[in-house]
C-alpha positions in Angstrom: 55.9 85.6 -64.6 53.9 86.6 -61.6 50.7 85.2 -63.2 52.5 81.9 -63.9 53.8 81.6 -60.3 50.3 82.3 -58.9 48.6 79.7 -61.1 51.3 77.2 -60.2 50.8 77.7 -56.4 47.0 77.5 -56.8 47.4 74.1 -58.6 49.8 72.8 -56.1 47.5 73.8 -53.2 44.6 72.0 -54.8 46.7 68.8 -55.2 47.8 69.0 -51.5 44.2 69.5 -50.5 42.9 66.6 -52.6 45.7 64.4 -51.1 44.7 65.3 -47.5 41.1 64.5 -48.2 41.9 61.2 -49.8 44.1 60.3 -46.8 41.4 61.2 -44.3 38.8 59.0 -46.2 41.3 56.1 -46.3 42.1 56.4 -42.6 38.3 56.4 -41.6 37.6 53.3 -43.7 40.5 51.5 -42.1 39.3 52.3 -38.6 35.8 51.1 -39.6 37.2 47.9 -40.7 39.0 47.4 -37.4 35.9 48.2 -35.2 32.8 46.8 -36.9 29.6 48.5 -35.7 27.1 46.0 -34.0 23.6 46.2 -35.0 21.3 47.2 -32.1 18.3 45.1 -31.5 15.2 46.5 -29.9 14.1 44.7 -26.6 11.5 42.1 -27.1 9.9 42.2 -23.8 10.1 45.2 -21.4 13.6 45.5 -20.0 14.8 42.2 -21.2 17.4 42.3 -24.0 17.5 39.8 -26.9 20.9 38.2 -27.3 21.9 38.8 -31.1 24.2 35.9 -30.9 21.6 33.4 -29.8 20.8 30.5 -32.2 17.3 30.1 -30.9 14.7 30.9 -33.5 12.1 33.6 -33.0 9.3 30.9 -32.8 10.9 29.4 -29.7 10.3 32.7 -27.8 6.6 32.9 -28.6 4.1 31.9 -25.9 3.0 28.3 -26.2 0.5 27.8 -23.4 -1.0 24.5 -24.5 2.5 23.0 -24.6 3.2 24.3 -21.1 0.0 23.0 -19.8 0.7 19.5 -21.3 4.2 19.5 -19.9 2.8 20.4 -16.4 0.3 17.6 -16.7 2.9 15.1 -17.7 5.2 16.2 -14.9 2.2 15.9 -12.4 1.4 12.4 -13.7 5.0 11.4 -13.4 5.0 11.9 -9.7 1.5 10.8 -8.8 1.8 7.3 -7.1 -0.1 4.5 -8.9 -3.0 2.8 -7.2 -1.9 0.5 -4.5 -2.4 -3.2 -5.2 -5.1 -4.3 -2.7 -3.5 -7.0 -0.7 -4.4 -5.9 2.8 -7.8 -5.6 4.5 -10.5 -3.4 2.8 -14.0 -2.2 3.6 -16.9 -4.5 2.9 -20.5 -3.8 3.6 -21.0 -7.4 4.6 -18.9 -7.0 7.7 -18.4 -3.2 8.2 -20.6 -0.3 9.3 -19.5 2.3 6.8 -19.8 6.1 7.0 -19.4 8.4 3.9 -17.3 11.6 4.0 -17.9 14.2 1.4 -15.4 17.1 1.2 -16.1 20.5 -0.2 -13.3 20.0 -2.8 -10.5 17.6 -3.6 -8.4 16.4 -0.6 -4.7 15.6 -0.8 -3.5 12.3 0.6 -1.0 14.3 2.6 -3.7 16.3 4.3 -5.8 13.2 5.0 -2.9 11.3 6.6 -2.2 14.3 8.8 -5.7 14.2 10.3 -6.4 10.4 10.6 -7.4 9.3 14.0 -4.4 8.5 16.3 -5.7 5.0 16.7 -7.7 3.0 14.2 -9.7 1.0 16.7 -13.1 1.4 18.4 -12.9 -0.8 21.5 -11.9 -4.2 20.2 -13.0 -3.5 16.6 -10.6 -2.2 13.9 -11.4 0.8 11.9 -10.5 1.3 8.2 -10.4 4.5 6.1 -10.3 4.7 2.4 -10.3 7.4 -0.3 -11.7 7.5 -3.8 -8.9 8.5 -6.2 -9.7 11.5 -8.5 -7.6 10.0 -11.4 -9.0 6.5 -11.6 -12.0 6.2 -9.3 -10.5 3.4 -7.2 -10.8 3.1 -3.4 -7.6 2.7 -1.5 -5.9 3.6 1.8 -4.9 7.2 1.5 -1.4 7.8 0.3 0.7 10.9 -0.1 0.8 12.7 -3.5 -2.7 11.6 -4.5 -5.9 13.6 -4.8 -9.2 12.1 -3.4 -12.7 13.3 -4.0 -14.5 11.2 -1.3 -13.7 9.2 1.8 -15.3 6.4 3.6 -14.7 5.0 7.1 -15.8 1.6 8.5 -15.8 -0.2 11.7 -15.9 -4.0 11.8 -19.3 -5.3 13.0 -18.0 -8.5 14.7 -14.9 -10.5 15.4 -14.0 -13.3 17.8 -14.3 -10.9 20.7 -18.0 -10.4 20.0 -20.4 -8.0 18.2 -19.9 -4.3 17.9 -21.8 -2.6 20.8 -23.3 0.9 21.3 -20.1 2.1 23.2 -17.8 1.0 20.5 -19.9 2.5 17.8 -20.1 5.8 19.6 -16.3 5.9 19.8 -16.2 5.2 16.1 -18.6 8.1 15.4 -16.6 10.5 17.5 -13.3 9.7 16.0 -14.5 10.0 12.4 -16.6 13.1 13.1 -13.4 14.9 14.5 -11.6 13.9 11.3 -14.3 15.2 9.1 -14.4 18.5 10.8 -10.7 19.0 10.5 -10.9 18.2 6.8 -13.9 20.3 6.1 -16.1 17.4 5.0 -19.7 16.4 5.7 -20.2 12.9 7.1 -23.2 10.6 7.1 -23.3 7.7 9.6 -25.5 4.6 9.6 -28.2 4.6 12.3 -26.8 3.2 15.5 -29.7 0.8 16.3 -29.5 -0.7 12.8 -25.7 -1.1 13.2 -25.9 -2.8 16.5 -28.7 -5.2 15.3 -26.6 -6.2 12.3 -23.6 -6.7 14.6 -25.6 -9.1 16.8 -26.9 -11.0 13.9 -23.5 -11.4 12.3 -21.8 -12.3 15.6 -24.4 -15.1 16.0 -23.7 -16.5 12.6 -19.9 -16.4 13.1 -20.2 -18.1 16.4 -22.3 -21.0 14.8 -19.7 -21.4 11.9 -16.4 -20.9 13.6 -14.1 -23.9 13.7 -10.5 -24.6 14.6 -9.4 -28.3 14.1 -6.6 -29.6 16.3 -4.9 -33.0 16.8 -2.5 -33.9 19.6 0.7 -35.9 18.9 1.9 -37.9 21.9 5.3 -39.5 22.2 4.9 -43.3 22.4 8.4 -43.9 23.7 11.0 -41.5 25.1 10.3 -37.7 25.1 11.4 -35.6 22.1 13.9 -32.8 22.4 12.9 -29.4 21.0 15.8 -29.5 18.6 14.6 -32.9 17.3 11.0 -31.6 16.9 12.2 -28.6 14.9 14.3 -30.7 12.7 11.5 -33.1 11.9 8.9 -30.3 11.4 11.3 -28.5 9.0 11.5 -31.6 6.8 7.8 -31.3 6.3 7.8 -27.6 5.3 7.3 -26.0 8.8 9.2 -22.8 9.6 9.6 -20.9 12.9 6.6 -18.7 13.8 6.5 -15.3 15.2 5.7 -16.5 18.8 7.9 -18.9 20.9 6.8 -22.5 20.9 5.2 -22.2 17.5 6.0 -23.4 14.0 3.9 -22.8 10.9 3.2 -24.1 7.5 3.0 -21.0 5.4 -0.1 -20.2 3.3 0.0 -20.5 -0.5 -0.8 -16.9 -1.1 1.4 -13.8 -0.3 0.3 -12.2 2.9 -2.0 -15.1 3.8 -2.1 -16.5 7.3 -0.4 -19.8 8.0 -2.2 -22.9 6.7 -1.1 -25.1 9.7 0.4 -24.4 13.2 2.5 -26.7 15.3 2.6 -25.7 18.9 4.5 -26.9 21.9 5.4 -25.7 25.4 6.5 -22.1 25.1 8.6 -22.2 28.3 10.6 -25.1 26.8 11.2 -23.0 23.7 13.3 -20.6 25.8 15.7 -23.3 26.9 19.4 -22.4 26.3 20.1 -25.9 24.8 17.2 -27.0 22.6 18.6 -30.6 22.7 18.2 -30.7 26.5 14.6 -29.4 26.7 12.1 -32.3 26.1 8.5 -32.6 25.1 5.9 -35.3 25.2 3.1 -33.7 23.4 2.6 -31.4 20.3 -0.6 -29.8 19.0 -1.2 -29.5 15.2 -4.1 -27.3 14.2 -5.6 -25.2 11.4 -8.0 -22.2 11.5 -10.9 -23.3 9.2 -12.3 -19.9 8.1 -8.8 -18.5 7.5 -7.8 -20.7 4.5 -9.6 -21.4 1.3 -11.0 -24.8 0.8 -9.3 -24.8 -2.7 -6.0 -25.1 -1.0 -7.1 -28.3 0.7 -6.0 -27.4 4.2 -7.8 -30.4 5.8 -5.8 -32.8 3.6 -2.6 -31.0 4.5 -3.5 -31.2 8.2 -4.1 -35.0 8.0 -0.9 -35.6 5.9 1.3 -33.5 8.2 -0.1 -35.3 11.3 0.5 -38.8 9.8 4.0 -37.8 8.6 5.1 -36.4 11.9 3.6 -39.2 13.9 5.4 -41.7 11.7 8.8 -39.9 11.7 8.8 -39.3 15.4 7.0 -42.5 16.7 4.0 -40.5 17.9 0.3 -41.1 18.3 -2.4 -38.9 16.7 -5.3 -38.2 19.2 -8.1 -35.8 19.8 -8.5 -33.4 22.7 -10.0 -36.3 24.8 -7.0 -38.5 24.1 -8.9 -40.7 21.8 -6.7 -42.0 18.9 -7.7 -40.8 15.4 -8.6 -43.4 12.8 -9.8 -43.3 9.2 -13.5 -43.2 10.3 -12.9 -40.2 12.5 -11.1 -38.3 9.6 -14.0 -39.1 7.3 -16.6 -37.7 9.7 -14.6 -34.6 10.2 -14.3 -34.0 6.5 -18.0 -34.4 6.0 -18.8 -31.7 8.6 -16.1 -29.5 7.2 -17.7 -29.6 3.7 -21.1 -28.5 5.2 -19.3 -25.7 7.0 -17.6 -24.5 3.8 -21.0 -24.5 2.0 -22.7 -22.4 4.7 -19.9 -19.8 4.7 -20.0 -19.5 0.9 -23.8 -19.2 1.0 -23.3 -16.1 3.1 -20.7 -14.7 0.7 -18.1 -15.3 3.3 -16.2 -18.1 1.8 -13.2 -19.5 3.8 -10.0 -17.6 3.1 -11.7 -14.5 1.7 -10.4 -11.2 3.1 -13.6 -10.3 4.8 -14.0 -13.8 6.3 -10.5 -13.6 7.7 -11.4 -10.2 9.3 -14.7 -11.6 10.8 -12.9 -14.7 12.3 -10.0 -12.8 13.8 
C-alpha cells in the first residue's frame, strides 16, 4: 500500500514538472513573438551606423571618384559665363600700342576686375584691357566667374585729339605696371620711341583722310518752328539725339553710331513751347569714317537733304552759302570714293571698329 502510494506521488510529481516546463517554454516563445529581435549591423565607416531600413544598395555607398569629378566639372561649367559677343571696342595692333601681361598661374576674372586701373585713359587716349580665356582661348574684356591665362593692355595711338605722346604713354605704362604688380604678373611693354613714332605716322594718315560732310538747309520763306522741324524730320526716320538741338538717323547695325545728324540751335531746343521757338537754318551732316560705304551713307545724306528741303521749302547750300546742284553732288561722290579706297588700303575701312576708334 505504501509502495503504491509512493509510486503514485512520484508519477504525479513528474507530470506536474513536465507541465511547468512546457508552460515556461510556451511563455518564452510567446514573448519572443511579441518582441522580435533586431539584427545588429556592424558600422561601415568608423562611428557611422548603417540604417538597416535604408533601401539604398551597397553599391551606392562605395566611393565613385570619377563620377564625383565629372559632376564637379559639370557644375563648374554650368556657372562659367560664356564668351561675350564682341560688339564693343577691342584691341587692334593697327591702332593700339599693346603690352602683354603673363601671370604665374591662372587669374580669376573677379581678381582682375578688383585691380583694374581706376580710370581707363592715358591723357586723351582710351585704354583697353583684355584677358585670354582658359576654356576657349578667346580674348575678351575680363568678366567675373572666368579664368584667364594671359592679359593684354593697349592704349590708342591716335584719335582726333592728336597722336599719343611720351607723357601719355608713360602714364599708360605706370597704370599697367601697377596692375601687373598687384596681380603677380610680368609685363612686357613696346619701346616708347617706336610707339611715339607710330603714333605720329598714324595721326598724319588720319588727318589726311578725315572727312565730315555737311549741308545747310536755309528757310526760303518764313522761319520754321522747332516743333515743325522735329515733325518733318521724324517723317524721314530721324529721332531725338542724346544732346539738345540734335536729331539723328540711326545706323543700320546694333551699337553703330548714327548715320546722319540733323543739328539746330541748342538754345532754341530749351524753349518751353517748341512751336514758339523759330529757326532759319539747319545743318545735315555725316561722319565719313564712322559708317561703312556698304550702307550708302552719301546717298542717304543727299536723299534726306532733298526730302527735307522739299517738305519745308528750304534751300540746300554748302558752308559758303553756295546752293548744291547735281554737279556738286557728283564731284563730292567721286572724292568720297577715293577716300574709301585709301582707308580700305590701310585696313581701316570706313565703319570698321578700329576705324571708328581712330576717328573719334
